[in-house]
FINU-751236 format. One record per residue (C-alpha): residue number from 1; residue in three letters; x, y, z. Coordinates in pm, 1 decimal. Layout:
<atoms>
> NUM/ALA/X/Y/Z
...
</atoms>
This chain:
<atoms>
> 1/MET/4798.6/643.1/16557.3
> 2/PHE/4564.2/529.0/16283.2
> 3/ASP/4780.0/700.3/16020.3
> 4/LEU/5081.4/486.8/16101.1
> 5/ASP/5242.9/268.8/15837.3
> 6/PRO/5029.1/-50.1/15797.8
> 7/VAL/5346.4/-258.1/15757.1
> 8/LEU/5485.6/-128.2/16087.7
> 9/MET/5154.5/-185.6/16263.8
> 10/SER/5130.3/-536.2/16118.4
> 11/ARG/5477.8/-612.1/16250.4
> 12/LEU/5386.5/-476.5/16595.1
> 13/ILE/5065.0/-679.8/16616.3
> 14/THR/5241.4/-1002.3/16522.6
> 15/ALA/5539.3/-931.4/16749.8
> 16/MET/5308.9/-859.4/17043.8
> 17/THR/5110.1/-1177.5/16979.1
> 18/LEU/5414.3/-1402.5/16944.7
> 19/ILE/5586.5/-1259.1/17252.7
> 20/PHE/5274.2/-1325.3/17459.0
> 21/HIS/5177.6/-1657.4/17301.0
> 22/ILE/5523.0/-1814.2/17323.6
> 23/ILE/5494.7/-1817.0/17704.2
> 24/PHE/5186.3/-2038.7/17695.4
> 25/ALA/5300.3/-2239.0/17394.7
> 26/THR/5622.7/-2328.0/17575.8
> 27/LEU/5431.7/-2432.2/17886.2
> 28/GLY/5191.3/-2633.7/17672.5
> 29/VAL/5477.1/-2830.7/17520.0
> 30/GLY/5690.1/-2879.1/17829.6
> 31/VAL/5467.8/-2916.9/18136.2
> 32/PRO/5305.8/-3248.4/18025.9
> 33/LEU/5647.5/-3416.6/18013.2
> 34/PHE/5727.0/-3317.5/18370.9
> 35/ILE/5383.7/-3421.2/18495.1
> 36/CYS/5446.9/-3757.6/18330.6
> 37/ILE/5795.3/-3794.9/18482.8
> 38/ALA/5683.5/-3688.8/18832.6
> 39/GLU/5390.6/-3928.8/18844.4
> 40/PHE/5599.2/-4216.1/18709.9
> 41/ILE/5862.0/-4165.1/18981.1
> 42/GLY/5586.7/-4135.6/19242.1
> 43/VAL/5425.1/-4462.4/19135.7
> 44/LYS/5747.5/-4658.2/19098.4
> 45/LYS/5895.6/-4537.8/19427.5
> 46/ASN/5559.9/-4523.4/19605.8
> 47/ASP/5653.0/-4164.3/19687.0
> 48/GLN/5346.9/-3944.5/19729.1
> 49/HIS/5553.1/-3624.5/19709.2
> 50/TYR/5610.9/-3683.8/19339.7
> 51/ARG/5249.4/-3779.4/19279.6
> 52/MET/5146.5/-3454.7/19446.5
> 53/LEU/5385.9/-3268.0/19219.5
> 54/ALA/5206.0/-3418.0/18921.2
> 55/ARG/4865.2/-3321.5/19063.9
> 56/ARG/4953.6/-2960.4/19134.8
> 57/TRP/5142.2/-2907.4/18810.9
> 58/THR/4839.1/-3042.7/18622.8
> 59/ARG/4607.1/-2787.9/18784.0
> 60/GLY/4825.6/-2498.5/18676.7
> 61/PHE/4874.2/-2652.6/18333.5
> 62/VAL/4500.3/-2656.8/18261.5
> 63/ILE/4479.8/-2278.5/18311.1
> 64/THR/4776.8/-2206.2/18084.5
> 65/VAL/4634.5/-2437.3/17817.5
> 66/ALA/4309.6/-2238.4/17816.9
> 67/VAL/4497.7/-1911.4/17762.3
> 68/GLY/4722.8/-2073.3/17500.7
> 69/VAL/4417.9/-2181.4/17300.2
> 70/VAL/4299.0/-1820.8/17275.4
> 71/THR/4639.5/-1679.4/17180.2
> 72/GLY/4698.2/-1961.7/16931.2
> 73/THR/4361.7/-1887.2/16770.9
> 74/ALA/4461.1/-1520.6/16754.4
> 75/ILE/4771.4/-1612.0/16555.5
> 76/GLY/4564.4/-1807.6/16304.8
> 77/LEU/4323.3/-1516.0/16276.0
> 78/GLN/4607.1/-1269.8/16225.9
> 79/LEU/4753.3/-1466.0/15936.7
> 80/SER/4443.7/-1379.1/15735.9
> 81/LEU/4373.2/-1033.2/15879.2
> 82/VAL/4725.0/-893.1/15897.0
> 83/TRP/4912.8/-1091.2/15630.0
> 84/PRO/4648.3/-1155.2/15359.3
> 85/ASN/4891.4/-1150.8/15067.1
> 86/PHE/5108.7/-1412.6/15233.4
> 87/MET/4807.1/-1637.1/15289.7
> 88/GLN/4693.0/-1587.3/14930.7
> 89/LEU/5032.1/-1705.3/14806.4
> 90/ALA/5118.8/-1976.5/15060.4
> 91/GLY/4792.7/-2060.1/15237.1
> 92/ASN/4729.0/-2375.2/15035.6
> 93/VAL/5082.8/-2497.4/15113.9
> 94/ILE/5073.2/-2449.4/15492.1
> 95/SER/4709.5/-2551.6/15541.4
> 96/LEU/4800.6/-2915.2/15614.1
> 97/PRO/5033.0/-2850.7/15913.1
> 98/LEU/4793.2/-2585.0/16044.9
> 99/PHE/4508.9/-2838.0/16036.8
> 100/MET/4726.9/-3108.9/16189.8
> 101/GLU/4828.4/-2872.9/16470.7
> 102/VAL/4460.0/-2828.2/16559.0
> 103/PHE/4413.5/-3206.6/16544.3
> 104/ALA/4711.4/-3255.7/16776.2
> 105/PHE/4565.2/-3007.7/17024.0
> 106/PHE/4228.6/-3185.9/17034.9
> 107/PHE/4410.8/-3517.5/17077.9
> 108/GLU/4597.0/-3367.3/17373.5
> 109/ALA/4282.7/-3205.6/17519.4
> 110/ILE/4081.3/-3529.5/17511.5
> 111/PHE/4342.3/-3720.4/17707.8
> 112/LEU/4399.7/-3425.8/17941.4
> 113/GLY/4032.0/-3447.3/18037.3
> 114/ILE/4059.0/-3822.5/18092.3
> 115/TYR/4377.3/-3774.5/18295.7
> 116/LEU/4220.5/-3506.5/18515.0
> 117/TYR/3910.5/-3704.3/18608.3
> 118/THR/4060.4/-4047.7/18662.9
> 119/TRP/4297.0/-3981.4/18953.3
> 120/ASP/4274.5/-4264.3/19209.0
> 121/ARG/4018.2/-4450.0/18994.0
> 122/PHE/4237.5/-4750.2/18917.6
> 123/LYS/4369.8/-5022.4/19146.2
> 124/ASN/4700.2/-5007.2/18964.4
> 125/PRO/4810.7/-4639.1/18974.6
> 126/LEU/5032.4/-4700.2/18673.6
> 127/THR/4715.7/-4727.3/18463.9
> 128/HIS/4641.3/-4361.4/18531.1
> 129/TRP/4999.0/-4268.3/18439.5
> 130/TRP/4954.7/-4416.9/18091.1
> 131/PHE/4699.6/-4144.9/18013.3
> 132/SER/4971.6/-3882.7/18055.9
> 133/LEU/5166.8/-4015.8/17758.9
> 134/PRO/4917.4/-3901.6/17490.6
> 135/ILE/4923.3/-3555.1/17649.7
> 136/VAL/5302.4/-3543.5/17616.5
> 137/ILE/5279.2/-3669.1/17257.2
> 138/GLY/5000.3/-3424.5/17170.7
> 139/GLY/5197.9/-3128.1/17304.1
> 140/ALA/5507.5/-3233.1/17110.8
> 141/LEU/5306.5/-3286.9/16792.1
> 142/SER/5147.6/-2942.5/16822.4
> 143/ALA/5494.7/-2792.2/16845.9
> 144/PHE/5613.3/-3004.3/16553.4
> 145/PHE/5335.4/-2906.8/16313.9
> 146/ILE/5341.3/-2534.1/16387.3
> 147/THR/5722.1/-2530.8/16372.9
> 148/THR/5712.0/-2682.2/16022.6
> 149/VAL/5517.0/-2373.3/15913.6
> 150/ASN/5788.6/-2148.0/16052.0
> 151/ALA/6052.9/-2368.8/15893.3
> 152/PHE/5874.0/-2340.7/15557.8
> 153/MET/5889.5/-1961.3/15584.3
> 154/ASN/6268.0/-1988.4/15620.0
> 155/THR/6333.0/-2250.4/15350.8
> 156/PRO/6026.8/-2275.2/15123.5
> 157/ASP/5997.6/-2611.6/14948.0
> 158/GLY/5740.5/-2849.1/14799.4
> 159/PHE/5598.4/-2642.5/14512.7
> 160/THR/5666.6/-2494.5/14171.5
> 161/MET/5643.8/-2119.8/14106.0
> 162/GLU/5443.3/-2033.4/13792.5
> 163/ASP/5313.7/-1687.7/13703.1
> 164/GLY/5352.4/-1566.8/14058.8
> 165/GLN/5155.3/-1859.5/14204.2
> 166/PHE/5253.2/-2182.4/14379.3
> 167/THR/5160.2/-2489.4/14174.6
> 168/SER/5236.5/-2863.8/14183.3
> 169/ILE/5218.2/-2845.6/14562.0
> 170/ASN/5351.7/-3133.6/14768.7
> 171/PRO/5241.5/-3052.1/15127.7
> 172/ILE/5450.8/-3331.6/15282.2
> 173/GLU/5766.1/-3205.6/15112.2
> 174/ALA/5674.3/-2852.5/15220.4
> 175/MET/5641.0/-2968.7/15582.0
> 176/PHE/5970.2/-3156.6/15576.7
> 177/ASN/6167.9/-2870.6/15425.5
> 178/PRO/6541.5/-2826.7/15498.4
> 179/ALA/6480.6/-2616.4/15810.7
> 180/THR/6235.3/-2854.7/15977.8
> 181/THR/6477.8/-3091.5/16151.4
> 182/SER/6696.3/-2827.0/16315.5
> 183/LYS/6402.4/-2606.7/16414.4
> 184/VAL/6191.5/-2885.5/16563.8
> 185/ILE/6483.7/-3020.6/16767.5
> 186/HIS/6564.0/-2673.1/16895.3
> 187/VAL/6201.9/-2585.0/16977.9
> 188/LEU/6134.9/-2907.1/17169.2
> 189/SER/6461.3/-2912.2/17364.9
> 190/SER/6440.3/-2542.6/17457.6
> 191/SER/6073.9/-2576.8/17559.7
> 192/TYR/6153.9/-2864.2/17793.6
> 193/LEU/6451.9/-2670.9/17930.9
> 194/THR/6247.4/-2356.9/17992.5
> 195/VAL/5965.7/-2540.3/18168.6
> 196/ALA/6210.7/-2735.3/18388.0
> 197/ALA/6369.6/-2404.5/18487.9
> 198/ILE/6031.5/-2241.4/18561.7
> 199/LEU/5924.2/-2533.1/18781.6
> 200/ALA/6262.3/-2514.6/18957.0
> 201/THR/6204.1/-2145.0/19022.5
> 202/ILE/5865.5/-2222.7/19182.3
> 203/ALA/6029.9/-2478.8/19412.1
> 204/ALA/6316.2/-2239.5/19494.1
> 205/PHE/6071.0/-1960.0/19574.0
> 206/SER/5882.2/-2187.9/19812.9
> 207/LEU/6206.7/-2287.1/19987.1
> 208/LEU/6304.2/-1922.5/20028.0
> 209/LYS/5961.7/-1818.1/20152.2
> 210/LYS/5878.8/-2108.5/20382.2
> 211/LYS/6051.7/-2359.9/20599.8
> 212/GLN/6246.4/-2630.9/20428.9
> 213/SER/6006.8/-2907.4/20322.3
> 214/GLU/6074.4/-3247.5/20168.9
> 215/TYR/5816.2/-3180.3/19897.4
> 216/HIS/5990.8/-2871.2/19762.6
> 217/LYS/6337.4/-3023.5/19802.9
> 218/LYS/6234.0/-3317.8/19585.1
> 219/ALA/6073.8/-3080.5/19334.1
> 220/LEU/6397.8/-2883.4/19312.9
> 221/LYS/6609.8/-3196.5/19277.8
> 222/LEU/6395.3/-3333.5/18995.8
> 223/THR/6365.4/-3009.0/18802.1
> 224/MET/6729.0/-2901.6/18834.5
> 225/THR/6848.5/-3243.2/18721.3
> 226/LEU/6627.2/-3206.3/18414.8
> 227/VAL/6747.4/-2848.2/18361.4
> 228/PHE/7098.4/-2987.2/18328.5
> 229/VAL/6989.5/-3263.0/18087.4
> 230/PHE/6786.9/-3034.4/17863.4
> 231/SER/7038.2/-2748.5/17875.0
> 232/ILE/7296.7/-2984.9/17726.4
> 233/LEU/7047.1/-3106.0/17464.7
> 234/THR/6953.8/-2746.3/17381.1
> 235/ALA/7320.1/-2654.7/17337.6
> 236/LEU/7356.7/-2946.1/17093.8
> 237/ALA/7039.9/-2832.0/16916.3
> 238/GLY/7187.4/-2482.5/16891.1
> 239/ASP/7498.7/-2627.1/16730.8
> 240/ILE/7283.0/-2810.6/16474.1
> 241/SER/7090.7/-2487.4/16405.9
> 242/ALA/7410.1/-2287.3/16355.1
> 243/LYS/7539.5/-2535.8/16099.4
> 244/PHE/7204.1/-2526.2/15923.1
> 245/LEU/7215.9/-2144.8/15907.1
> 246/ALA/7570.7/-2147.9/15772.3
> 247/GLU/7452.1/-2360.8/15480.8
> 248/HIS/7100.4/-2235.5/15412.3
> 249/GLN/7071.5/-1886.1/15567.7
> 250/PRO/7425.1/-1744.4/15587.4
> 251/GLU/7294.7/-1388.0/15616.0
> 252/LYS/7113.4/-1475.3/15940.6
> 253/LEU/7424.3/-1620.5/16103.7
> 254/ALA/7642.8/-1337.7/15974.8
> 255/ALA/7406.7/-1072.0/16113.8
> 256/ALA/7399.2/-1247.7/16451.7
> 257/GLU/7779.2/-1240.3/16469.5
> 258/TRP/7848.3/-908.2/16294.2
> 259/HIS/8052.8/-1104.7/16044.8
> 260/PHE/8090.9/-879.6/15740.0
> 261/GLU/8382.6/-1020.3/15539.6
> 262/THR/8392.4/-1376.4/15407.9
> 263/GLU/8698.9/-1533.6/15567.8
> 264/GLU/8850.6/-1847.6/15709.3
> 265/GLY/8904.2/-1890.2/16082.5
> 266/ALA/8621.4/-1646.5/16164.2
> 267/ASP/8596.2/-1519.0/16522.3
> 268/LEU/8286.4/-1546.1/16738.0
> 269/VAL/8189.8/-1193.5/16846.0
> 270/LEU/8015.1/-1141.5/17180.0
> 271/PHE/7836.5/-816.6/17268.7
> 272/GLY/8011.9/-483.9/17192.8
> 273/TRP/7873.5/-220.1/16953.8
> 274/LEU/7927.8/-103.9/16595.1
> 275/ASN/8110.5/215.2/16502.4
> 276/ASN/8032.4/429.6/16197.8
> 277/GLU/8230.0/192.7/15974.1
> 278/ASP/8031.9/-110.2/16100.8
> 279/ASN/8332.6/-245.5/16287.7
> 280/PRO/8260.9/-415.1/16623.9
> 281/VAL/8397.7/-215.2/16917.9
> 282/GLY/8430.5/-332.0/17276.7
> 283/ALA/8336.8/-688.5/17182.3
> 284/ILE/8478.8/-1014.2/17313.7
> 285/ARG/8635.9/-1216.4/17030.6
> 286/LEU/8676.8/-1591.8/17047.7
> 287/PRO/8925.2/-1684.3/16770.8
> 288/GLY/8802.6/-1933.9/16510.3
> 289/LEU/8492.3/-2025.4/16709.0
> 290/LEU/8242.2/-1895.2/16449.8
> 291/SER/8405.3/-2116.6/16185.6
> 292/PHE/8375.9/-2412.5/16422.2
> 293/LEU/8015.5/-2326.2/16503.6
> 294/ALA/7931.4/-2296.6/16134.5
> 295/HIS/8117.5/-2596.7/15991.5
> 296/GLY/8283.4/-2790.4/16273.7
> 297/ASP/8628.2/-2670.3/16162.9
> 298/PHE/8819.4/-2380.7/16321.0
> 299/GLU/8972.1/-2289.7/15983.5
> 300/SER/8660.2/-2319.0/15763.4
> 301/GLU/8531.2/-2029.9/15554.8
> 302/VAL/8223.9/-1841.0/15676.8
> 303/THR/8019.1/-1624.8/15441.2
> 304/GLY/8019.2/-1257.9/15536.1
> 305/LEU/7727.1/-1017.7/15530.4
> 306/ASN/7888.3/-812.5/15252.6
> 307/GLU/7812.5/-1101.7/15016.8
> 308/ILE/7440.6/-1038.0/15066.4
> 309/PRO/7255.1/-757.1/14883.2
> 310/GLU/7191.1/-466.9/15120.4
> 311/ASP/6813.4/-489.1/15082.1
> 312/GLU/6820.2/-855.5/15191.6
> 313/ARG/7025.2/-817.6/15510.5
> 314/PRO/6862.7/-869.2/15853.4
> 315/PRO/6875.8/-589.0/16113.0
> 316/LEU/7211.5/-596.5/16289.9
> 317/TRP/7060.3/-560.6/16637.2
> 318/VAL/6969.2/-932.4/16626.4
> 319/HIS/7330.7/-978.7/16741.3
> 320/TYR/7221.6/-892.2/17095.2
> 321/MET/6928.1/-1133.5/17085.2
> 322/PHE/7162.3/-1414.3/16981.4
> 323/ASP/7420.7/-1329.5/17247.3
> 324/LEU/7165.1/-1305.7/17528.6
> 325/MET/7008.1/-1636.3/17427.6
> 326/VAL/7345.5/-1812.2/17426.9
> 327/MET/7468.8/-1653.1/17750.7
> 328/ILE/7155.0/-1755.3/17939.9
> 329/GLY/7190.4/-2106.9/17802.2
> 330/MET/7545.8/-2122.1/17935.3
> 331/PHE/7426.0/-1991.9/18273.0
> 332/LEU/7163.9/-2267.9/18294.9
> 333/ILE/7423.8/-2535.1/18222.8
> 334/ALA/7658.2/-2390.3/18486.3
> 335/VAL/7403.2/-2339.6/18763.8
> 336/SER/7240.9/-2681.8/18718.2
> 337/LEU/7580.9/-2852.0/18714.8
> 338/LEU/7680.5/-2659.9/19028.8
> 339/TYR/7362.7/-2776.1/19204.3
> 340/ILE/7427.5/-3139.9/19109.5
> 341/ILE/7788.5/-3122.8/19230.5
> 342/VAL/7698.1/-2955.3/19560.6
> 343/SER/7414.4/-3203.6/19622.0
> 344/ARG/7659.6/-3493.3/19586.4
> 345/ILE/7896.2/-3358.5/19853.9
> 346/LYS/7754.5/-3449.9/20195.1
> 347/LYS/7930.0/-3170.1/20381.7
> 348/TRP/7769.6/-2904.8/20162.0
> 349/ASP/7409.1/-2788.8/20175.1
> 350/GLN/7255.9/-2751.8/19829.3
> 351/HIS/6957.6/-2576.2/19987.9
> 352/ASN/7147.9/-2286.7/20142.7
> 353/LYS/6999.6/-1943.9/20073.0
> 354/TRP/7260.2/-1830.6/19822.4
> 355/MET/7230.5/-2147.3/19617.1
> 356/VAL/6850.5/-2137.0/19618.9
> 357/ARG/6852.8/-1768.5/19522.3
> 358/LEU/7074.3/-1854.5/19226.9
> 359/LEU/6838.4/-2135.1/19124.8
> 360/PHE/6542.7/-1897.1/19156.9
> 361/LEU/6683.6/-1698.0/18863.7
> 362/ALA/6671.8/-2000.7/18631.4
> 363/GLY/6304.6/-1977.8/18535.3
> 364/PRO/6278.7/-1605.6/18447.5
> 365/LEU/6609.0/-1617.5/18259.5
> 366/ALA/6508.7/-1930.8/18067.2
> 367/MET/6182.9/-1770.6/17956.3
> 368/LEU/6371.3/-1455.9/17852.4
> 369/SER/6608.5/-1675.6/17653.3
> 370/THR/6311.4/-1830.8/17473.9
> 371/GLU/6177.6/-1484.6/17392.2
> 372/PHE/6519.3/-1366.8/17269.6
> 373/GLY/6553.4/-1680.3/17060.5
> 374/TRP/6220.8/-1630.5/16886.1
> 375/VAL/6291.8/-1261.5/16824.1
> 376/TYR/6619.9/-1365.3/16664.1
> 377/ALA/6447.2/-1639.3/16463.0
> 378/GLU/6178.4/-1407.2/16324.4
> 379/VAL/6369.7/-1081.8/16283.2
> 380/GLY/6675.8/-1266.3/16153.8
> 381/ARG/6467.7/-1377.8/15853.4
> 382/GLN/6388.9/-1017.6/15760.6
> 383/PRO/6318.7/-861.2/15521.1
> 384/TRP/6152.5/-1186.0/15408.2
> 385/ILE/5826.2/-1328.4/15533.0
> 386/LEU/5876.2/-1616.3/15287.5
> 387/ARG/6246.4/-1627.9/15215.4
> 388/GLY/6325.5/-1571.0/14849.4
> 389/TYR/5962.8/-1528.0/14741.5
> 390/MET/5784.5/-1256.4/14938.3
> 391/LYS/5903.1/-972.6/15160.4
> 392/VAL/5722.9/-850.2/15469.2
> 393/ASP/5614.8/-521.1/15315.1
> 394/GLU/5458.1/-712.8/15024.1
> 395/ALA/5264.2/-942.0/15256.0
> 396/ALA/5113.8/-692.5/15500.3
> 397/THR/4757.8/-566.4/15493.5
> 398/THR/4674.2/-218.6/15364.6
> 399/SER/4362.1/-192.5/15581.2
> 400/PRO/4310.3/149.9/15742.6
> 401/GLN/4169.4/-33.4/16046.6
> 402/ILE/4506.6/-179.6/16141.5
> 403/GLY/4534.0/59.9/16437.9
> 404/LEU/4206.3/-67.6/16581.9
> 405/MET/4329.2/-425.3/16538.5
> 406/PHE/4638.1/-341.4/16742.1
> 407/ILE/4428.0/-195.2/17025.6
> 408/PHE/4191.0/-494.0/17019.4
> 409/PHE/4468.7/-750.3/17049.3
> 410/LEU/4654.3/-545.1/17310.8
> 411/VAL/4344.1/-529.4/17530.9
> 412/LEU/4281.5/-901.2/17473.8
> 413/TYR/4629.8/-996.9/17595.1
> 414/ILE/4611.6/-766.5/17897.9
> 415/VAL/4280.8/-923.3/17999.1
> 416/LEU/4404.8/-1278.8/17937.6
> 417/GLY/4730.7/-1222.5/18124.1
> 418/THR/4551.4/-1064.9/18420.3
> 419/LEU/4290.3/-1341.5/18440.3
> 420/CYS/4558.7/-1608.2/18417.4
> 421/VAL/4751.6/-1461.8/18711.9
> 422/ILE/4433.8/-1418.0/18920.6
> 423/VAL/4312.7/-1774.0/18860.6
> 424/LEU/4655.0/-1926.8/18932.1
> 425/ARG/4676.7/-1730.0/19257.2
> 426/LYS/4329.5/-1851.1/19356.7
> 427/LEU/4430.1/-2209.8/19283.9
> 428/PHE/4742.8/-2213.1/19497.7
> 429/LYS/4745.2/-1918.6/19741.4
> 430/GLY/4680.8/-2033.8/20097.0
> 431/LYS/4682.1/-2397.4/19985.2
> 432/PRO/5031.9/-2523.3/20059.1
> 433/ALA/5136.1/-2861.1/19925.5
> 434/GLU/5222.9/-2983.6/20275.4
> 435/GLU/4863.2/-2947.1/20395.1
> 436/GLU/4725.0/-3113.7/20085.9
> 437/LEU/4970.9/-3400.1/20128.6
> 438/GLU/4861.9/-3448.7/20489.7
> 439/LYS/4492.1/-3455.4/20395.3
> 440/ARG/4523.4/-3674.1/20088.5
> 441/TYR/4795.1/-3908.5/20216.1
> 442/PRO/4770.1/-3913.9/20597.8
> 443/THR/5012.2/-4204.7/20620.1
> 444/ILE/5276.0/-4041.2/20403.3
> 445/GLU/5547.2/-4052.7/20667.8
> 446/GLU/5507.5/-4427.1/20708.2
> 447/GLU/5501.2/-4475.8/20330.9
> 448/ASP/5819.1/-4272.1/20288.2
> 449/LYS/5993.2/-4489.9/20545.3
> 450/GLU/5889.6/-4799.7/20356.0
</atoms>
């Protein structure tokens, strides 16, 4: 194992870290918003079910934040250990957003502590709710700053190249590079969508496992409504991203759609496989839709992969990552819309077993979509680590200890994942929300009637 290619091992370490970290990063960005929304509704409507939602979601959030801190630190460590040549070239350019991301986390953590320990301390409960806003802002800022680093890797900007070194560095221009807007919008909207779907899955699971309760019905109503809102926003963000790729990274879009020849009225290709001549077989073709996706015009010209040098083309299997991401997104729009329609028709029961089972799938599928999306985002940039300036094999470490690094990080993530599951089970197993509601708000039935 220790004789394996250092470049391959470096890729595997980073892939493993990102796949694991993105779970907690997504939760860290999205959960604060839903805590904020639930408590606000609870205060305004004097509905203790929603306030209890905020309380219980906060408890779980604290655990995931702790794990996310460790995995986020691991990523920072790996940039120097695994990709030293990249850091030597670009470290002074990306240092500002990396520092600001840490600042944003501490900002979020400070207010999270205040929020946790000031429940029921104020005469006006809305005062406590205000402390949730900095947590939401801090989570969003963390996502923003770290996403600008990824955007910079796709469209490097804000420097001059002289003698193989970056000079005349403008860190603000580097942060606000051409990819920043589309990536940040997509990351935030998809994070909120994924978390809404995960929280909906938790509510659906409780409804399937236990008797129907008002608490879980309200949780499902809130989260599925937000799944619909953010699934639409994510679809719009995807459209913005596609148009960005068509202009700035045509090879990435072409690889995702197996689009080889530059042509007008290009078809959108779904699934299928490639034959020996690299022609899609067994695929679903949607006429002109790739041209519309790329330029907003069904007859526009889309650059084909044959225009790109062979050694600069992304792996063609990213096509499946793109398709799976999009298909799951469409599923989330459809299932959330179905739930809203059924809930508006009095004769129909939106909490019947088949409907709830369908809603239960939303969370796992949404998280898979996030994973597929990030695999597409990272692998679709290949062979570049810094597009146009440095390739992955030029950036990787040559250390003979790379195999030991892989084992160390693998063990770390197994331990962290196991501990996270154990602690979350201890927090909630045998402690149903209904009992906690009865103890904390003994007059809840009367309050609900009011």
